N, CA, C and O atoms as a GROMACS GRO file, in nm:
protein
  636
    1MET      N    1  -0.599  -1.302  -2.063
    1MET     CA    2  -0.493  -1.283  -1.971
    1MET      C    3  -0.495  -1.392  -1.863
    1MET      O    4  -0.604  -1.426  -1.817
    2LYS      N    5  -0.389  -1.446  -1.823
    2LYS     CA    6  -0.396  -1.558  -1.720
    2LYS      C    7  -0.422  -1.492  -1.572
    2LYS      O    8  -0.382  -1.381  -1.538
    3PRO      N    9  -0.495  -1.580  -1.494
    3PRO     CA   10  -0.532  -1.529  -1.366
    3PRO      C   11  -0.427  -1.458  -1.281
    3PRO      O   12  -0.443  -1.351  -1.222
    4LEU      N   13  -0.311  -1.538  -1.285
    4LEU     CA   14  -0.198  -1.472  -1.202
    4LEU      C   15  -0.151  -1.352  -1.250
    4LEU      O   16  -0.120  -1.266  -1.168
    5ALA      N   17  -0.138  -1.325  -1.389
    5ALA     CA   18  -0.114  -1.186  -1.434
    5ALA      C   19  -0.218  -1.086  -1.407
    5ALA      O   20  -0.187  -0.968  -1.392
    6LYS      N   21  -0.346  -1.127  -1.398
    6LYS     CA   22  -0.466  -1.032  -1.356
    6LYS      C   23  -0.445  -0.986  -1.205
    6LYS      O   24  -0.465  -0.872  -1.164
    7ILE      N   25  -0.404  -1.091  -1.133
    7ILE     CA   26  -0.398  -1.067  -1.006
    7ILE      C   27  -0.265  -0.973  -0.964
    7ILE      O   28  -0.264  -0.899  -0.865
    8ALA      N   29  -0.161  -0.990  -1.050
    8ALA     CA   30  -0.039  -0.909  -1.041
    8ALA      C   31  -0.080  -0.770  -1.086
    8ALA      O   32  -0.036  -0.675  -1.021
    9ALA      N   33  -0.159  -0.746  -1.191
    9ALA     CA   34  -0.186  -0.620  -1.244
    9ALA      C   35  -0.267  -0.533  -1.158
    9ALA      O   36  -0.247  -0.413  -1.141
   10VAL      N   37  -0.372  -0.611  -1.099
   10VAL     CA   38  -0.461  -0.542  -0.990
   10VAL      C   39  -0.363  -0.509  -0.855
   10VAL      O   40  -0.376  -0.402  -0.797
   11CYS      N   41  -0.287  -0.586  -0.821
   11CYS     CA   42  -0.196  -0.551  -0.709
   11CYS      C   43  -0.104  -0.433  -0.733
   11CYS      O   44  -0.088  -0.349  -0.645
   12LEU      N   45  -0.048  -0.425  -0.845
   12LEU     CA   46   0.024  -0.311  -0.898
   12LEU      C   47  -0.053  -0.187  -0.901
   12LEU      O   48  -0.001  -0.083  -0.861
   13LEU      N   49  -0.184  -0.187  -0.950
   13LEU     CA   50  -0.265  -0.072  -0.963
   13LEU      C   51  -0.306  -0.032  -0.814
   13LEU      O   52  -0.311   0.087  -0.782
   14LEU      N   53  -0.330  -0.122  -0.735
   14LEU     CA   54  -0.363  -0.077  -0.577
   14LEU      C   55  -0.240  -0.022  -0.524
   14LEU      O   56  -0.248   0.081  -0.457
   15TYR      N   57  -0.135  -0.072  -0.543
   15TYR     CA   58  -0.002  -0.019  -0.485
   15TYR      C   59   0.017   0.130  -0.532
   15TYR      O   60   0.042   0.221  -0.453
   16ALA      N   61   0.004   0.146  -0.668
   16ALA     CA   62   0.030   0.290  -0.722
   16ALA      C   63  -0.077   0.389  -0.662
   16ALA      O   64  -0.048   0.505  -0.631
   17ALA      N   65  -0.206   0.333  -0.648
   17ALA     CA   66  -0.306   0.420  -0.603
   17ALA      C   67  -0.277   0.469  -0.457
   17ALA      O   68  -0.297   0.584  -0.420
   18ILE      N   69  -0.224   0.361  -0.375
   18ILE     CA   70  -0.204   0.398  -0.233
   18ILE      C   71  -0.085   0.500  -0.225
   18ILE      O   72  -0.082   0.596  -0.148
   19GLN      N   73   0.014   0.464  -0.319
   19GLN     CA   74   0.137   0.559  -0.304
   19GLN      C   75   0.097   0.706  -0.365
   19GLN      O   76   0.167   0.801  -0.328
   20VAL      N   77   0.002   0.729  -0.445
   20VAL     CA   78  -0.036   0.840  -0.497
   20VAL      C   79  -0.134   0.917  -0.398
   20VAL      O   80  -0.114   1.027  -0.348
   21GLY      N   81  -0.240   0.837  -0.382
   21GLY     CA   82  -0.353   0.892  -0.300
   21GLY      C   83  -0.345   0.909  -0.162
   21GLY      O   84  -0.425   0.987  -0.111
   22CYS      N   85  -0.252   0.841  -0.082
   22CYS     CA   86  -0.257   0.848   0.057
   22CYS      C   87  -0.149   0.934   0.120
   22CYS      O   88  -0.157   0.960   0.239
   23TRP      N   89  -0.048   0.979   0.048
   23TRP     CA   90   0.042   1.065   0.089
   23TRP      C   91  -0.006   1.202   0.102
   23TRP      O   92  -0.067   1.254   0.009
   24ARG      N   93   0.017   1.265   0.210
   24ARG     CA   94  -0.028   1.401   0.230
   24ARG      C   95   0.100   1.503   0.250
   24ARG      O   96   0.182   1.491   0.340
   25SER      N   97   0.101   1.605   0.148
   25SER     CA   98   0.207   1.702   0.154
   25SER      C   99   0.204   1.779   0.292
   25SER      O  100   0.097   1.830   0.323
   26VAL      N  101   0.302   1.791   0.372
   26VAL     CA  102   0.304   1.865   0.491
   26VAL      C  103   0.386   1.995   0.466
   26VAL      O  104   0.345   2.108   0.491
   27VAL      N  105   0.503   1.966   0.416
   27VAL     CA  106   0.584   2.098   0.375
   27VAL      C  107   0.625   2.095   0.225
   27VAL      O  108   0.664   1.989   0.175
   28GLU      N  109   0.617   2.206   0.155
   28GLU     CA  110   0.634   2.218   0.021
   28GLU      C  111   0.707   2.339  -0.002
   28GLU      O  112   0.676   2.441   0.058
   29SER      N  113   0.808   2.336  -0.091
   29SER     CA  114   0.898   2.447  -0.120
   29SER      C  115   0.942   2.442  -0.264
   29SER      O  116   0.981   2.337  -0.314
   30ARG      N  117   0.936   2.561  -0.336
   30ARG     CA  118   0.979   2.564  -0.467
   30ARG      C  119   1.106   2.623  -0.470
   30ARG      O  120   1.135   2.708  -0.386
   31SER      N  121   1.198   2.583  -0.571
   31SER     CA  122   1.336   2.623  -0.570
   31SER      C  123   1.324   2.772  -0.618
   31SER      O  124   1.226   2.809  -0.682
   32PRO      N  125   1.430   2.859  -0.584
   32PRO     CA  126   1.436   2.986  -0.628
   32PRO      C  127   1.422   3.012  -0.770
   32PRO      O  128   1.378   3.119  -0.812
   33ASP      N  129   1.459   2.916  -0.846
   33ASP     CA  130   1.444   2.946  -1.008
   33ASP      C  131   1.296   2.902  -1.051
   33ASP      O  132   1.261   2.916  -1.168
   34GLY      N  133   1.211   2.848  -0.954
   34GLY     CA  134   1.076   2.800  -0.986
   34GLY      C  135   1.080   2.657  -1.066
   34GLY      O  136   0.975   2.609  -1.107
   35GLN      N  137   1.187   2.602  -1.083
   35GLN     CA  138   1.190   2.475  -1.181
   35GLN      C  139   1.148   2.334  -1.100
   35GLN      O  140   1.091   2.237  -1.150
   36HIS      N  141   1.187   2.350  -0.977
   36HIS     CA  142   1.163   2.227  -0.890
   36HIS      C  143   1.089   2.251  -0.771
   36HIS      O  144   1.080   2.366  -0.729
   37THR      N  145   1.027   2.147  -0.704
   37THR     CA  146   0.953   2.162  -0.590
   37THR      C  147   1.002   2.046  -0.511
   37THR      O  148   1.016   1.936  -0.564
   38ALA      N  149   1.031   2.071  -0.370
   38ALA     CA  150   1.066   1.953  -0.283
   38ALA      C  151   0.961   1.947  -0.185
   38ALA      O  152   0.907   2.050  -0.146
   39ARG      N  153   0.928   1.830  -0.141
   39ARG     CA  154   0.818   1.806  -0.033
   39ARG      C  155   0.854   1.705   0.064
   39ARG      O  156   0.925   1.606   0.044
   40ILE      N  157   0.797   1.743   0.171
   40ILE     CA  158   0.785   1.642   0.290
   40ILE      C  159   0.658   1.588   0.295
   40ILE      O  160   0.563   1.665   0.313
   41LYS      N  161   0.637   1.459   0.282
   41LYS     CA  162   0.507   1.397   0.287
   41LYS      C  163   0.493   1.295   0.395
   41LYS      O  164   0.586   1.228   0.438
   42GLU      N  165   0.368   1.288   0.436
   42GLU     CA  166   0.342   1.196   0.547
   42GLU      C  167   0.224   1.108   0.512
   42GLU      O  168   0.130   1.155   0.448
   43TRP      N  169   0.225   0.976   0.552
   43TRP     CA  170   0.129   0.894   0.522
   43TRP      C  171   0.097   0.800   0.650
   43TRP      O  172   0.181   0.718   0.688
   44CYS      N  173  -0.009   0.812   0.703
   44CYS     CA  174  -0.037   0.758   0.831
   44CYS      C  175  -0.156   0.650   0.812
   44CYS      O  176  -0.258   0.674   0.749
   45GLN      N  177  -0.132   0.546   0.867
   45GLN     CA  178  -0.239   0.446   0.878
   45GLN      C  179  -0.217   0.377   1.018
   45GLN      O  180  -0.115   0.315   1.046
   46PHE      N  181  -0.316   0.393   1.097
   46PHE     CA  182  -0.320   0.357   1.238
   46PHE      C  183  -0.254   0.222   1.228
   46PHE      O  184  -0.288   0.144   1.139
   47PRO      N  185  -0.154   0.192   1.322
   47PRO     CA  186  -0.088   0.282   1.435
   47PRO      C  187   0.047   0.347   1.381
   47PRO      O  188   0.118   0.414   1.456
   48ASP      N  189   0.078   0.326   1.256
   48ASP     CA  190   0.208   0.366   1.203
   48ASP      C  191   0.193   0.479   1.106
   48ASP      O  192   0.091   0.495   1.038
   49CYS      N  193   0.308   0.566   1.102
   49CYS     CA  194   0.313   0.669   0.992
   49CYS      C  195   0.432   0.642   0.932
   49CYS      O  196   0.521   0.581   0.991
   50ALA      N  197   0.443   0.688   0.802
   50ALA     CA  198   0.581   0.704   0.731
   50ALA      C  199   0.595   0.838   0.673
   50ALA      O  200   0.494   0.904   0.646
   51ILE      N  201   0.714   0.883   0.653
   51ILE     CA  202   0.746   1.008   0.611
   51ILE      C  203   0.856   1.006   0.506
   51ILE      O  204   0.954   0.935   0.522
   52LYS      N  205   0.841   1.080   0.403
   52LYS     CA  206   0.936   1.076   0.284
   52LYS      C  207   0.965   1.228   0.230
   52LYS      O  208   0.892   1.327   0.241
   53ALA      N  209   1.082   1.216   0.175
   53ALA     CA  210   1.122   1.344   0.106
   53ALA      C  211   1.129   1.317  -0.038
   53ALA      O  212   1.187   1.220  -0.085
   54GLU      N  213   1.069   1.406  -0.105
   54GLU     CA  214   1.074   1.389  -0.264
   54GLU      C  215   1.110   1.524  -0.330
   54GLU      O  216   1.100   1.634  -0.275
   55LEU      N  217   1.150   1.503  -0.450
   55LEU     CA  218   1.185   1.622  -0.538
   55LEU      C  219   1.099   1.617  -0.656
   55LEU      O  220   1.094   1.509  -0.714
   56ALA      N  221   1.044   1.695  -0.693
   56ALA     CA  222   0.926   1.694  -0.800
   56ALA      C  223   0.995   1.797  -0.905
   56ALA      O  224   1.017   1.916  -0.884
   57SER      N  225   1.025   1.726  -1.022
   57SER     CA  226   1.058   1.799  -1.150
   57SER      C  227   0.986   1.733  -1.260
   57SER      O  228   0.935   1.623  -1.239
   58LEU      N  229   0.977   1.783  -1.364
   58LEU     CA  230   0.909   1.703  -1.469
   58LEU      C  231   0.975   1.586  -1.508
   58LEU      O  232   1.098   1.590  -1.504
   59PRO      N  233   0.917   1.478  -1.547
   59PRO     CA  234   0.775   1.461  -1.538
   59PRO      C  235   0.735   1.399  -1.414
   59PRO      O  236   0.617   1.420  -1.386
   60TRP      N  237   0.808   1.320  -1.322
   60TRP     CA  238   0.767   1.256  -1.218
   60TRP      C  239   0.844   1.294  -1.084
   60TRP      O  240   0.961   1.330  -1.098
   61PRO      N  241   0.796   1.289  -0.967
   61PRO     CA  242   0.859   1.312  -0.849
   61PRO      C  243   0.961   1.187  -0.825
   61PRO      O  244   0.940   1.074  -0.871
   62VAL      N  245   1.062   1.218  -0.757
   62VAL     CA  246   1.165   1.124  -0.725
   62VAL      C  247   1.181   1.109  -0.568
   62VAL      O  248   1.210   1.210  -0.504
   63ASN      N  249   1.166   1.002  -0.513
   63ASN     CA  250   1.172   0.980  -0.364
   63ASN      C  251   1.320   0.987  -0.323
   63ASN      O  252   1.404   0.910  -0.369
   64LEU      N  253   1.347   1.090  -0.231
   64LEU     CA  254   1.492   1.104  -0.197
   64LEU      C  255   1.522   1.019  -0.084
   64LEU      O  256   1.623   0.949  -0.082
   65GLU      N  257   1.438   1.023   0.009
   65GLU     CA  258   1.460   0.933   0.133
   65GLU      C  259   1.324   0.917   0.201
   65GLU      O  260   1.238   1.005   0.193
   66GLN      N  261   1.305   0.799   0.270
   66GLN     CA  262   1.194   0.770   0.356
   66GLN      C  263   1.232   0.694   0.480
   66GLN      O  264   1.330   0.622   0.494
   67THR      N  265   1.130   0.724   0.574
   67THR     CA  266   1.162   0.662   0.697
   67THR      C  267   1.039   0.618   0.751
   67THR      O  268   0.944   0.696   0.736
   68GLY      N  269   1.016   0.504   0.815
   68GLY     CA  270   0.884   0.438   0.876
   68GLY      C  271   0.882   0.458   1.034
   68GLY      O  272   0.973   0.511   1.098
   69ASP      N  273   0.776   0.411   1.082
   69ASP     CA  274   0.760   0.417   1.228
   69ASP      C  275   0.798   0.577   1.275
   69ASP      O  276   0.882   0.607   1.361
   70ALA      N  277   0.723   0.662   1.204
   70ALA     CA  278   0.759   0.805   1.232
   70ALA      C  279   0.654   0.899   1.278
   70ALA      O  280   0.534   0.872   1.263
   71TYR      N  281   0.692   0.999   1.328
   71TYR     CA  282   0.598   1.102   1.385
   71TYR      C  283   0.677   1.245   1.333
   71TYR      O  284   0.790   1.276   1.369
   72LEU      N  285   0.606   1.312   1.257
   72LEU     CA  286   0.674   1.445   1.204
   72LEU      C  287   0.681   1.544   1.311
   72LEU      O  288   0.584   1.617   1.330
   73GLY      N  289   0.783   1.555   1.382
   73GLY     CA  290   0.796   1.663   1.506
   73GLY      C  291   0.846   1.795   1.435
   73GLY      O  292   0.816   1.903   1.487
   74PHE      N  293   0.914   1.793   1.330
   74PHE     CA  294   0.960   1.914   1.260
   74PHE      C  295   1.006   1.878   1.122
   74PHE      O  296   1.068   1.775   1.095
   75GLY      N  297   0.970   1.973   1.032
   75GLY     CA  298   1.025   1.957   0.889
   75GLY      C  299   1.064   2.090   0.829
   75GLY      O  300   1.004   2.194   0.856
   76HIS      N  301   1.162   2.084   0.752
   76HIS     CA  302   1.205   2.210   0.689
   76HIS      C  303   1.285   2.182   0.545
   76HIS      O  304   1.371   2.094   0.543
   77ILE      N  305   1.260   2.250   0.440
   77ILE     CA  306   1.348   2.237   0.328
   77ILE      C  307   1.421   2.367   0.292
   77ILE      O  308   1.359   2.473   0.296
   78ALA      N  309   1.537   2.362   0.261
   78ALA     CA  310   1.618   2.475   0.221
   78ALA      C  311   1.674   2.452   0.084
   78ALA      O  312   1.706   2.339   0.049
   79TRP      N  313   1.689   2.558   0.005
   79TRP     CA  314   1.753   2.560  -0.131
   79TRP      C  315   1.888   2.646  -0.125
   79TRP      O  316   1.906   2.742  -0.050
   80SER      N  317   1.979   2.593  -0.220
   80SER     CA  318   2.075   2.692  -0.244
   80SER      C  319   2.050   2.801  -0.333
   80SER      O  320   1.966   2.782  -0.420
   81THR      N  321   2.107   2.908  -0.326
   81THR     CA  322   2.062   3.044  -0.400
   81THR      C  323   2.052   3.002  -0.561
   81THR      O  324   1.964   3.054  -0.631
   82ASP      N  325   2.136   2.917  -0.611
   82ASP     CA  326   2.127   2.899  -0.747
   82ASP      C  327   2.021   2.770  -0.787
   82ASP      O  328   2.006   2.734  -0.904
   83SER      N  329   1.960   2.715  -0.688
   83SER     CA  330   1.863   2.604  -0.712
   83SER      C  331   1.929   2.476  -0.754
   83SER      O  332   1.861   2.394  -0.816
   84SER      N  333   2.054   2.451  -0.725
   84SER     CA  334   2.120   2.344  -0.762
   84SER      C  335   2.121   2.236  -0.652
   84SER      O  336   2.147   2.120  -0.682
   85VAL      N  337   2.092   2.275  -0.523
   85VAL     CA  338   2.092   2.178  -0.404
   85VAL      C  339   1.983   2.210  -0.315
   85VAL      O  340   1.955   2.325  -0.282
   86VAL      N  341   1.918   2.101  -0.275
   86VAL     CA  342   1.819   2.108  -0.198
   86VAL      C  343   1.847   2.029  -0.054
   86VAL      O  344   1.894   1.915  -0.055
   87ALA      N  345   1.817   2.093   0.059
   87ALA     CA  346   1.848   2.021   0.177
   87ALA      C  347   1.713   1.992   0.253
   87ALA      O  348   1.618   2.070   0.252
   88ILE      N  349   1.716   1.881   0.314
   88ILE     CA  350   1.578   1.852   0.392
   88ILE      C  351   1.596   1.801   0.516
   88ILE      O  352   1.678   1.711   0.537
   89LEU      N  353   1.526   1.852   0.605
   89LEU     CA  354   1.531   1.809   0.764
   89LEU      C  355   1.405   1.757   0.799
   89LEU      O  356   1.305   1.825   0.772
   90VAL      N  357   1.392   1.646   0.855
   90VAL     CA  358   1.270   1.573   0.916
   90VAL      C  359   1.311   1.525   1.051
   90VAL      O  360   1.394   1.435   1.061
   91VAL      N  361   1.254   1.583   1.161
   91VAL     CA  362   1.277   1.548   1.290
   91VAL      C  363   1.183   1.446   1.337
   91VAL      O  364   1.066   1.478   1.357
   92ASN      N  365   1.224   1.321   1.357
   92ASN     CA  366   1.122   1.214   1.401
   92ASN      C  367   1.163   1.170   1.543
   92ASN      O  368   1.252   1.087   1.564
   93PRO      N  369   1.096   1.230   1.634
   93PRO     CA  370   1.131   1.207   1.780
   93PRO      C  371   1.130   1.070   1.817
   93PRO      O  372   1.197   1.038   1.916
   94ILE      N  373   1.058   0.969   1.747
   94ILE     CA  374   1.041   0.844   1.782
   94ILE      C  375   1.133   0.730   1.695
   94ILE      O  376   1.115   0.609   1.699
   95GLY      N  377   1.224   0.795   1.624
   95GLY     CA  378   1.311   0.706   1.548
   95GLY      C  379   1.403   0.794   1.460
   95GLY      O  380   1.424   0.912   1.485
   96GLY      N  381   1.456   0.731   1.358
   96GLY     CA  382   1.556   0.803   1.271
   96GLY      C  383   1.475   0.902   1.187
   96GLY      O  384   1.367   0.871   1.137
   97GLY      N  385   1.530   1.019   1.173
   97GLY     CA  386   1.472   1.125   1.087
   97GLY      C  387   1.540   1.134   0.951
   97GLY      O  388   1.602   1.035   0.911
   98ILE      N  389   1.535   1.226   0.889
   98ILE     CA  390   1.591   1.264   0.767
   98ILE      C  391   1.681   1.401   0.768
   98ILE      O  392   1.632   1.509   0.804
   99GLU      N  393   1.799   1.388   0.730
   99GLU     CA  394   1.888   1.520   0.729
   99GLU      C  395   1.971   1.499   0.616
   99GLU      O  396   2.056   1.411   0.623
  100GLY      N  397   1.959   1.571   0.505
  100GLY     CA  398   2.042   1.544   0.406
  100GLY      C  399   2.049   1.656   0.286
  100GLY      O  400   1.961   1.743   0.287
  101ALA      N  401   2.133   1.660   0.198
  101ALA     CA  402   2.114   1.750   0.076
  101ALA      C  403   2.153   1.667  -0.036
  101ALA      O  404   2.236   1.577  -0.028
  102TRP      N  405   2.084   1.703  -0.150
  102TRP     CA  406   2.092   1.646  -0.272
  102TRP      C  407   2.115   1.746  -0.385
  102TRP      O  408   2.064   1.858  -0.393
  103ASP      N  409   2.208   1.685  -0.478
  103ASP     CA  410   2.218   1.760  -0.611
  103ASP      C  411   2.095   1.751  -0.687
  103ASP      O  412   2.052   1.641  -0.724
  104VAL      N  413   2.033   1.865  -0.714
  104VAL     CA  414   1.902   1.847  -0.796
  104VAL      C  415   1.898   1.798  -0.928
  104VAL      O  416   1.796   1.745  -0.973
  105ARG      N  417   2.022   1.813  -1.006
  105ARG     CA  418   2.026   1.766  -1.141
  105ARG      C  419   2.041   1.607  -1.144
  105ARG      O  420   1.968   1.534  -1.212
  106SER      N  421   2.150   1.563  -1.058
  106SER     CA  422   2.181   1.424  -1.043
  106SER      C  423   2.107   1.351  -0.945
  106SER      O  424   2.114   1.228  -0.948
  107ARG      N  425   2.040   1.406  -0.862
  107ARG     CA  426   1.963   1.346  -0.750
  107ARG      C  427   2.062   1.266  -0.666
  107ARG      O  428   2.020   1.170  -0.602
  108ARG      N  429   2.183   1.298  -0.663
  108ARG     CA  430   2.281   1.231  -0.564
  108ARG      C  431   2.284   1.312  -0.437
  108ARG      O  432   2.275   1.434  -0.427
  109ARG      N  433   2.300   1.215  -0.335
  109ARG     CA  434   2.330   1.288  -0.193
  109ARG      C  435   2.448   1.351  -0.183
  109ARG      O  436   2.543   1.297  -0.239
  110LEU      N  437   2.468   1.464  -0.121
  110LEU     CA  438   2.574   1.527  -0.088
  110LEU      C  439   2.620   1.527   0.038
  110LEU      O  440   2.538   1.480   0.117
  111GLY      N  441   2.738   1.569   0.093
  111GLY     CA  442   2.788   1.566   0.223
  111GLY      C  443   2.708   1.622   0.323
  111GLY      O  444   2.635   1.718   0.297
  112ALA      N  445   2.716   1.568   0.447
  112ALA     CA  446   2.634   1.630   0.567
  112ALA      C  447   2.667   1.761   0.592
  112ALA      O  448   2.582   1.832   0.645
  113GLN      N  449   2.797   1.816   0.556
  113GLN     CA  450   2.814   1.967   0.583
  113GLN      C  451   2.748   2.049   0.493
  113GLN      O  452   2.723   2.164   0.528
  114VAL      N  453   2.714   2.006   0.375
  114VAL     CA  454   2.636   2.086   0.279
  114VAL      C  455   2.483   2.106   0.337
  114VAL      O  456   2.422   2.213   0.342
  115ALA      N  457   2.440   1.987   0.375
  115ALA     CA  458   2.303   1.998   0.444
  115ALA      C  459   2.311   2.074   0.564
  115ALA      O  460   2.227   2.163   0.580
  116ARG      N  461   2.398   2.057   0.652
  116ARG     CA  462   2.402   2.122   0.776
  116ARG      C  463   2.398   2.275   0.753
  116ARG      O  464   2.315   2.345   0.809
  117ARG      N  465   2.488   2.321   0.672
  117ARG     CA  466   2.507   2.466   0.649
  117ARG      C  467   2.382   2.516   0.597
  117ARG      O  468   2.329   2.606   0.662
  118LEU      N  469   2.321   2.472   0.484
  118LEU     CA  470   2.198   2.517   0.426
  118LEU      C  471   2.087   2.506   0.525
  118LEU      O  472   2.013   2.604   0.537
  119LEU      N  473   2.064   2.396   0.599
  119LEU     CA  474   1.948   2.404   0.681
  119LEU      C  475   1.964   2.484   0.811
  119LEU      O  476   1.864   2.534   0.862
  120ALA      N  477   2.082   2.498   0.865
  120ALA     CA  478   2.103   2.577   0.990
  120ALA      C  479   2.074   2.722   0.963
  120ALA      O  480   2.010   2.790   1.044
  121ALA      N  481   2.124   2.774   0.843
  121ALA     CA  482   2.105   2.918   0.805
  121ALA      C  483   1.947   2.943   0.773
  121ALA      O  484   1.888   3.044   0.809
  122SER      N  485   1.890   2.842   0.703
  122SER     CA  486   1.747   2.858   0.660
  122SER      C  487   1.658   2.846   0.775
  122SER      O  488   1.564   2.927   0.776
  123VAL      N  489   1.666   2.757   0.880
  123VAL     CA  490   1.593   2.740   0.991
  123VAL      C  491   1.587   2.878   1.084
  123VAL      O  492   1.486   2.938   1.124
  124ALA      N  493   1.723   2.908   1.106
  124ALA     CA  494   1.733   3.026   1.192
  124ALA      C  495   1.668   3.150   1.139
  124ALA      O  496   1.612   3.229   1.215
  125ARG      N  497   1.676   3.169   0.997
  125ARG     CA  498   1.618   3.279   0.926
  125ARG      C  499   1.457   3.259   0.933
  125ARG      O  500   1.386   3.354   0.967
  126GLU      N  501   1.409   3.152   0.905
  126GLU     CA  502   1.266   3.133   0.877
  126GLU      C  503   1.207   3.130   1.020
  126GLU      O  504   1.090   3.168   1.026
  127TYR      N  505   1.259   3.097   1.119
  127TYR     CA  506   1.195   3.075   1.253
  127TYR      C  507   1.253   3.203   1.337
  127TYR      O  508   1.227   3.204   1.458
  128GLY      N  509   1.320   3.297   1.290
  128GLY     CA  510   1.352   3.421   1.353
  128GLY      C  511   1.449   3.391   1.468
  128GLY      O  512   1.439   3.464   1.567
  129LEU      N  513   1.534   3.304   1.467
  129LEU     CA  514   1.606   3.257   1.588
  129LEU      C  515   1.726   3.353   1.602
  129LEU      O  516   1.794   3.391   1.507
  130SER      N  517   1.744   3.391   1.735
  130SER     CA  518   1.841   3.481   1.769
  130SER      C  519   1.977   3.410   1.824
  130SER      O  520   1.973   3.295   1.868
  131GLY      N  521   2.089   3.480   1.819
  131GLY     CA  522   2.204   3.406   1.878
  131GLY      C  523   2.188   3.366   2.016
  131GLY      O  524   2.255   3.275   2.064
  132GLU      N  525   2.094   3.437   2.086
  132GLU     CA  526   2.072   3.406   2.235
  132GLU      C  527   1.991   3.280   2.240
  132GLU      O  528   2.013   3.194   2.325
  133GLN      N  529   1.895   3.271   2.145
  133GLN     CA  530   1.808   3.146   2.158
  133GLN      C  531   1.882   3.020   2.108
  133GLN      O  532   1.851   2.909   2.153
  134LEU      N  533   1.972   3.036   2.023
  134LEU     CA  534   2.063   2.917   1.966
  134LEU      C  535   2.184   2.904   2.052
  134LEU      O  536   2.268   2.822   2.016
  135GLN      N  537   2.207   2.979   2.174
  135GLN     CA  538   2.330   2.969   2.240
  135GLN      C  539   2.333   2.834   2.308
  135GLN      O  540   2.443   2.781   2.321
  136PRO      N  541   2.222   2.769   2.356
  136PRO     CA  542   2.223   2.635   2.410
  136PRO      C  543   2.260   2.531   2.324
  136PRO      O  544   2.303   2.425   2.368
  137TYR      N  545   2.244   2.557   2.190
  137TYR     CA  546   2.271   2.456   2.080
  137TYR      C  547   2.382   2.487   2.000
  137TYR      O  548   2.432   2.600   2.000
  138LYS      N  549   2.424   2.393   1.933
  138LYS     CA  550   2.531   2.406   1.828
  138LYS      C  551   2.478   2.493   1.705
  138LYS      O  552   2.547   2.582   1.656
  139ASP      N  553   2.357   2.462   1.660
  139ASP     CA  554   2.314   2.553   1.555
  139ASP      C  555   2.160   2.519   1.552
  139ASP      O  556   2.112   2.446   1.639
  140ALA      N  557   2.078   2.577   1.443
  140ALA     CA  558   1.950   2.580   1.436
  140ALA      C  559   1.891   2.433   1.412
  140ALA      O  560   1.776   2.407   1.447
  141VAL      N  561   1.973   2.342   1.353
  141VAL     CA  562   1.942   2.208   1.325
  141VAL      C  563   1.914   2.138   1.466
  141VAL      O  564   1.815   2.070   1.492
  142VAL      N  565   2.025   2.166   1.556
  142VAL     CA  566   2.038   2.088   1.667
  142VAL      C  567   1.902   2.153   1.764
  142VAL      O  568   1.838   2.082   1.842
  143TRP      N  569   1.878   2.286   1.746
  143TRP     CA  570   1.759   2.339   1.809
  143TRP      C  571   1.632   2.279   1.757
  143TRP      O  572   1.535   2.272   1.833
  144ALA      N  573   1.625   2.235   1.634
  144ALA     CA  574   1.502   2.176   1.577
  144ALA      C  575   1.488   2.038   1.628
  144ALA      O  576   1.377   1.993   1.654
  145TRP      N  577   1.608   1.962   1.643
  145TRP     CA  578   1.598   1.822   1.705
  145TRP      C  579   1.560   1.831   1.867
  145TRP      O  580   1.491   1.744   1.922
  146GLU      N  581   1.613   1.945   1.936
  146GLU     CA  582   1.621   1.918   2.090
  146GLU      C  583   1.520   2.011   2.160
  146GLU      O  584   1.465   1.971   2.263
  147ASP      N  585   1.491   2.134   2.111
  147ASP     CA  586   1.415   2.230   2.184
  147ASP      C  587   1.276   2.190   2.157
  147ASP      O  588   1.240   2.181   2.039
  148PRO      N  589   1.180   2.163   2.266
  148PRO     CA  590   1.048   2.151   2.256
  148PRO      C  591   0.971   2.244   2.183
  148PRO      O  592   0.869   2.206   2.127
  149GLN      N  593   1.008   2.364   2.177
  149GLN     CA  594   0.949   2.482   2.102
  149GLN      C  595   0.949   2.474   1.972
  149GLN      O  596   0.866   2.533   1.902
  150ALA      N  597   1.056   2.388   1.920
  150ALA     CA  598   1.073   2.378   1.751
  150ALA      C  599   0.950   2.319   1.716
  150ALA      O  600   0.879   2.370   1.630
  151SER      N  601   0.916   2.208   1.782
  151SER     CA  602   0.783   2.132   1.726
  151SER      C  603   0.661   2.206   1.741
  151SER      O  604   0.575   2.199   1.653
  152VAL      N  605   0.643   2.278   1.848
  152VAL     CA  606   0.527   2.362   1.869
  152VAL      C  607   0.524   2.466   1.755
  152VAL      O  608   0.422   2.481   1.688
  153ARG      N  609   0.632   2.536   1.734
  153ARG     CA  610   0.642   2.650   1.620
  153ARG      C  611   0.607   2.585   1.490
  153ARG      O  612   0.534   2.638   1.406
  154PHE      N  613   0.665   2.459   1.478
  154PHE     CA  614   0.640   2.385   1.337
  154PHE      C  615   0.491   2.350   1.323
  154PHE      O  616   0.432   2.359   1.215
  155GLU      N  617   0.435   2.312   1.430
  155GLU     CA  618   0.281   2.282   1.403
  155GLU      C  619   0.205   2.403   1.392
  155GLU      O  620   0.099   2.401   1.330
  156GLU      N  621   0.247   2.512   1.447
  156GLU     CA  622   0.175   2.644   1.417
  156GLU      C  623   0.173   2.694   1.275
  156GLU      O  624   0.077   2.755   1.228
  157ARG      N  625   0.290   2.664   1.205
  157ARG     CA  626   0.299   2.682   1.060
  157ARG      C  627   0.239   2.580   0.966
  157ARG      O  628   0.192   2.608   0.856
  158HIS      N  629   0.244   2.466   1.018
  158HIS     CA  630   0.198   2.347   0.942
  158HIS      C  631   0.090   2.259   1.013
  158HIS      O  632   0.115   2.143   1.047
  159PRO      N  633  -0.028   2.317   1.034
  159PRO     CA  634  -0.143   2.253   1.115
  159PRO      C  635  -0.179   2.114   1.045
  159PRO      O  636  -0.268   2.043   1.091
   0.00000   0.00000   0.00000
């Protein structure tokens, strides 16, 4: 094997090891039918962190979206009742977050309204948010982005 090919192979192996070994799952959720798993993962190496949303189905996980220069302030995964759609919310107070819905079979991104509807209902239900608590906000997604208690409550659930 030529020296350049050896170097390329070693670099590829190191890259693969970093991608697999250094990402930490922070939030994980199985689909209602049990066939898929969605994860919010974080990879921190001083001074920066990256966050990604992935969908795991056999045989390999698929990266749905990723953001760098990140801090995970809040994360949530919601599923449609038939397991065909997953919606993921990542609040990154220092930059762009992730808010989207994906068709599980085609892994195509769906409209923002689909994501908002699934996420708002699921966040409100999981965090026990009353109409009174949500009154200053448009919905539970806005609550997750704007209310300081959202990150506190998220940290309690996902230390």
